[in-house]
N, C-alpha and C positions, 0 to 999 in steps of 0.2 A: 504494500500500500504506500509506503514511504517513497519507493522508487517511482511510482506512478505520479505522485504529486511533484516530485523533483523534476521528472521529465516534462510534465505539463508546464511547470514554471519556466524551464529552459525554452520550450517551444514558444511560449508567450513572449519571452524576452527577445528571441530571435525575430518573431513577427513584428514586435514593437520597433526594434532597431531598423528593420527593412523599411517599415512604413515611415519612420522618422527620416531616414536617409533620402527616400523618394521625395518627401515634402521639402527638405532642404534644397535639393537640386532644382526643384521647381521654382523656389524663391530666387536662387542664383540666376536662373535663366531669365526670369522676369526683370530682375535688376539690370541685366546686360541689355535687354531690349529697351530699357528706359534711359540708356545713356545718351548724352548729348555732347556735341562738340564744344570745347572750351576755347575762348579767345582771350587775347591779352589787350588791356587798355593801352592805347598808344601814348597816353599822357603819364600815368602813374605805374603801369606795369602789372596791375592786379589782374588775375585770371578770373573769368566769370563765364557762365553759360552763354552761348551765342544768342539764345532767345531773350536774355535779360540785358543784352548790350545795345548800344546805340551805334549804328553803322554810318560812316561817312566816307565815301569813295572806298578805298581799300583798308581803311582803319576802323577799329572798334574802340568804343569808350564805355566806361562804367557809369558815367553820368553826363548830363547836359553841361554841367559846370566844366568838366574836363574837356569836353568837346570844344567849348568856347575858348578855354585857356589854350588848348592846342592850336586852334585856328589863329588866335591872337599872336602866339609865338612864331607862327609861320609867316605873318605879314610884316 
């Protein structure tokens, strides 16, 4: 009887580990799909997601203030 309980516990642990591993790999795949290109602010050098940046010609900026300061320094 003790062997049966021990084997049942081992089987349940193996099942639980396999299920947990499958769930973790699904999370990693979904995080990889959610990745986005990072760009560098031409004024201060900070890196930020492209969707949050302000683009001007071939340059990206982290704020309107840095865009204006960059343009003022070029003129």
